[in-house]
N, C-alpha and C positions, 0 to 999 in steps of 0.2 A: 522282395521276393524275386527270384530269378528263374529262368527257364521258359520253355515254350508254352504258350497258352492257345487253346483253340476254343472256338465257340460253335455250338451246334445250332443250326437253324431249324425251327419247327414250322412246318407249313400247316396253317389252320384254314380249313375250308368253311365257308359260311353259306347259309341258305338265305336266299331272298326270293321273292315271288317272281316267277317267270310269267310271260304273257298268258300262258295257258293255265296258270295256277288259279285255284279257287280263292285262296286266302289273299287278302289285300292289306290288312294291318293287324295290330294287336297280337303279334306272334309271341307265344309264351310256352314255357315248360318243354323244351326239346329233350328227346331221349333217343339215342341211337342203339339199335340192336342188330347184331350180325347173326344171320341164320342161313345155313346152307350155302355160304359163299356170297350172299346178297346182304346189303346193309339197308335197314329200314329206319327212317327218321320219323318218329311220332312227335307231333306238336299240336298246339291249339292255335287257331287263328280266326279272325273275323272276316267275312266276305259277304257278297251280295246274294240276296234271295229275291223272290218275286216282288215286283214293285220297287220302291225305294228303300226297302227294309234291308237290314243286315242281320246275320246270325253268327254266333261264335260256336265253332265246332272243333272236334278232334280230327286231325288230318294225318296222312301218312305219305311219305315220299320214299321211293325205292331206287336203289343203285345196285346194279349187278356187278 
């Protein structure tokens, strides 16, 4: 095969817990929705609650 070939690069952003995030581990089932120019990432994660216990919850992160 002859001719010019080009490759497209795809940038993939990933989410990880920030220092202020509630979730600490067991991130699962992400879903991104765009609404009114903002992007919402819904996901489930496990994080600390009272005492030494942990709870698995549905969480949301927003990006304008």
